Each structure stands twice: as structure tokens, then as C-alpha cells.
C-alpha positions, 0 to 999 in steps of 0.5 A: 759488040753484044758478045763483048759486053756479055763477056765483060759483064760476066768477068766483072760479076763473077771475077770480083766475087771470086777474088773477094772469096779467095781473100776471105778464104785465106783470111779465115785460114789465118784466123782458124789455123794460123796460116801466115799469108802476108799478101792477103789484104784481109790479113793486112787489115786485121794486122793493121787494126790490131796494131791500132787497137781496133780488135772489135773491127777485126772481129766484125771482119771475121763475122762478115767473112763467115756470113758471106761464106755461109750465106753464099753456100746456103743460097746456092744450095737453096737454088739447086734444091728449088731447081731440081724440085721444079724440074721434077714437077715439070716432068710430071706434067710432060707430054712425052709425045710432043717432047719427042717430036720437038727433039726430032724436029730440032735434032740438028741443033746439037741435041737440045733437050725439050720438055713440053708440059700440059699447060694452057698458058704460054710458057717458054724458058730454059731451066737447069743448072747442070743439064739445062732443058727447054720448057715449052707449054702446049698453050704456047705451041698452039698459039704460035705459027711455024716461024714463030715457034722456030724463033722461040726455039732458037732463042731458048737454044741459045740460053741452053748452049751457053748455060745461061741459067747457071751463069745468071744464078751465080751472078744473082747470088754473088750480088745478093751476098756482097751488097758492099760491092753494089756494082755487082747488082747492076752487073747481074741485071745488065747481064740478063738483058744482054743475054736476052738480046744475044738470044734474040740475035740468035733467033734472027740470024737463024730465021733470017729476019726479026718478024718471027721473034717479034711477033712471038714476043708480042703474042706472049705479051698480049696473053699476059693480061694485067690481072688474074691468070696473066700475072702467073703467066708473066712470071712463068714465061721467061721468054717475055719477062726480061728486058721487054722494052729494050728487046722490042726497041731493038727488034723495031730498029735493029740498026739502032744501038741500045745504050745500057745505063751505068750506075755511077754511084754504085761504080763510085762506091765500089771503086772507093772500096777497092781503093781503100783496100789498096791504100791499106795494102800499100800502107801496111807493106810500106 
């Protein structure tokens, strides 16, 4: 069930922007190079608006296309640069002996890449868009017992295997650059929750119970105090900063299904946008 939800959310959150960008690309090629692409919805909008004498709207549409392409490219470039800078900084804090020990201990898990950093606060997250690695802090490893450590590792390995940092980054960038399709924001948020639940399920399945992942999560939450250093730890520890309430409720009652709220207004607005484009398409070719 959760795997199906994950696939649907990613298909919607990634598929819709890709289709929109394809239409925008064809429209831009028509405006810049004169490509005659009759089945492009944006071309049809421009053609219809030209016949109605609304060229100012056509200019606005072209501006929207350019801003979307430039903004998306810029945000992706910034995320890539920030990620590389963060990995470089983490490498400078690495305790290679501990990293090698974890890589050896968990070598059976399709060779996961561990990066143990010298930090007293608890840190656990997966980072990297192209070659992700699992970052754990010495403070975290000292805090957890063996079963809790395995649960956290299995949780993060799930993120690594499925390239969740890359997927969540793409969905968040698309949602930010296409606010006129509000359902994308909801999809991005819900996708993060579903991925965390699936990672928890991975840990539960491999350890045989929910005790390890549950106690590890509670320990990190206790370590993240409401003020001072705890705020920094909350930001850094991705293991404990996403959908915590939903995850705890599932760990307490694994048989209970968690209902994800649907943003009715966002779906309605997004549907109206697509219906409007469809009406324009049918009207223009009729």
C-alpha cells in the first residue's frame, strides 16, 4: 500500500512538471525559432490570444515560460552546489576508522557508503544527489545500543538505495517553481512522509520488530531540546525531523492505517487549470 502511494505521488509530482516543461519547451522553440508545433497547448493559447487581440497576455505567457526554465535551472544548480559543499565539509570532519568499521559491519547491504563525523550532537541523514552516502555522528553512535543502531542504519540505507535525496529535491524544486499548480506542493510534502514511513518499514522488517526504530527515534527527540543546541540538532538530524507524529503513531500501532489528508482546494485549482487548457485545446482545433 505505502509503496503504491509512493509511486503515485512521485508520478504526479514528477510527471506533471515534466509534461508542463515539455509544452513550455515546444512553445519557446516556436517563439524563438519559429517551430510550427500545432499540437502544443501553449502554442494554441498563443494563437488563440493573437486572434482575439490579446498579445500582451501572450507576452506574459512567454515571460512565464522563461522564468520557469531559468528559475528551475537556477534552483537545481544551487542545490547541487550546496550539496557538494556540504559533503566536502562533512568529509573534513570524518573519522575514517569509524567509517571503515561501519562499511565492514554492513558490507552485506549492497555496499552502503557510511560517513561518520566527529560531532557530539546526534546526526543521521542521507546526503548526495548522484552518489548518496549515509552520515552518522559519533554522538549518535555513542547514544544508541546495537539494535537501535541497526534500525537507524536500515532506515537510512532504504533512502540510499532508492535515491530519495535526489527525488525529494526534484519534487521540491518543481513545486517551488510551479506555484500555479498547487497540488505539486502537497505532493512533495506527502512524498517525504511516505518515504520516511517506507524507510521505517525497512528497519522493522530487517530487525524483526519496531522496538529498535521506535526507541532510536525517541532518543533523538529527547536529545533535541526546544532551545539552544537542540534546534541545530533538529535541523541536522533528518532521521527525526520529518513526519515524526505520523511515524510514532504507526510505530505504536503498526496495524493502524495512516490517512493522508488531501488538499481539496489545491486539487480543485490544479484540475481547473488543466480543464482550462483542455477547453482551449478543443476549442482551437474545433
